[in-house]
N, C-alpha and C positions, 0 to 999 in steps of 0.2 A: 504494499500500499504506500501510497506517496502523499506527502503532506500537502502538496500543491494542488492536487485533484480531490477536493473534498466535497464538491457539489454533486448533486443527481440531476438528471433530466428525464422527461418523458418524452419517448418516440412515438409518433403515430405514422405507421408505414402505409401507404395508399396501395390499393390492389384493384385491378378492374378484371373481372372474370371475362375470358376471352369468348366463351360460349354464351353467357347469359347478359354481359354488359353490366352486371351488377358491380356496384362500387362498395368497397369496405376498407377500414382503417384499422390495423392491429396496433394494440397499445403495449409498450415494453419501457420498462424503467430500467435507466443505465446509470451505474455508479462510477465514480472516477473521473469526472469531468471538472473543468474549470469553466465557469460561465462569466463572461464580462458583459455588463450592460451598457447600452447606449454608445457604441463605438460609432463614429460617423463613417458612413459610406457613400461613395460617389459612384455613379453609374452614368455610362455615356450609351445612349440608345438613338439611333438615327440622327446622329450629330448634336443631340440635345443632352445637355449635363443636368443630372438631378442628383441631390444629395439628400440623405436621410439617415436615420439611426438604424443601425443593425445590431443584433445580439451576436456576440462572437463566442464560441464554445470550441474548447480543446478537449479532446478526448484521450486519457492515457491509455495506450494498448500495449504497455510493457508490463503492467502489473495486473494481479488477479483481483477483481472486485465482486466475482460470482455472477457476472453478465451473461446472458445467452451470447454464443458466437456470433459474429458479425460476418456477412457474406455480401458481395457486391450486388448492386441492383439488378443487373441482368440475370444473375444466378437466383436471387431472391423471387424474381418474377416467374422464372420457370418450376419453382417449387410447388408441389402439391399442397392444398390448403391445409391439411394437417401438418405437414412438415414446416410450413412457414411459421407456425407457432413456436418452434424451437430456435428461430433465427431472428437477426434485425438487421436493417440495412439503412443507408442514406442514399436518397435519390435528388440530384439537384436538377435533372432533366425535364422531369414530368410537372414540377410545380405543385405538387400535392402532398409531399411528406410535410409533417409538422413536428417542431419540437417545442416543448414547454419545460420552463425552469422548475425543479423540484420533483417531488411524487406527485403525479396528478391522478386521481382515481376515475375521473369520467371517461367513459367509452363513447366513440363517435358512432352515432347511428341516426335513424330517422327524426328522433326527438332531439338529439343534442348533435348540432353540426360544427364544422371547423369555425364557422364566425362566431358561433357562440363561445367556444373555447378560446378565441382570441379576445373576445369581449370580457370573459371571466378572469383571464390571466395576463397581466401586464407584459411579463416577459415570455412571450411565445411569438413564433412566426414560422413562415414557410421556409423550407430549406432553399437557399439560393446559390450556394457555392461550398465546394468540399476540396480540401486538400489533404491527400492521402500521403502520410509521411511514415507509414509502417515499414518501410524498407530500409529505414536508417539504420546504422549500426548501434546508435543509442538514441535515448528519448522517442522512441517509436509512438506515433501519435496521429490523430486525424483533427483537422482543424475545419469547422462547419461554420457558416454564416446564415443566419435567418433574418427575414425581414417581414414586418408585418403587413 
């Protein structure tokens, strides 16, 4: 365990069933993270510069915290429904995975939507970027940014 990574986060992984088109989110609590609030982020889209706050999360991948194993998003999407429950992922391409600071008990469903989660939790947002640094010889980690 590392004294720098004392925070927890709740991951909501998005999945759309290829056969039925049904959408679902699987909730997983991840320990061993460092969450930084209110970092300034700048984005350039179609020549237009916008600035806003982003939440910056660093996930310690070097120490054991009792988390489920991580798999990349392509592998996660191919897993059968029952196997997906044993893993978690991060996907910045779909714009549907959501992280929230701390241990969040709410499940995403018909009655409680992502917009409700974002209203109820100040430090929550949609995954917009991932830097995977697990191949480093030391300080193996992942850095994620989420935006509201």
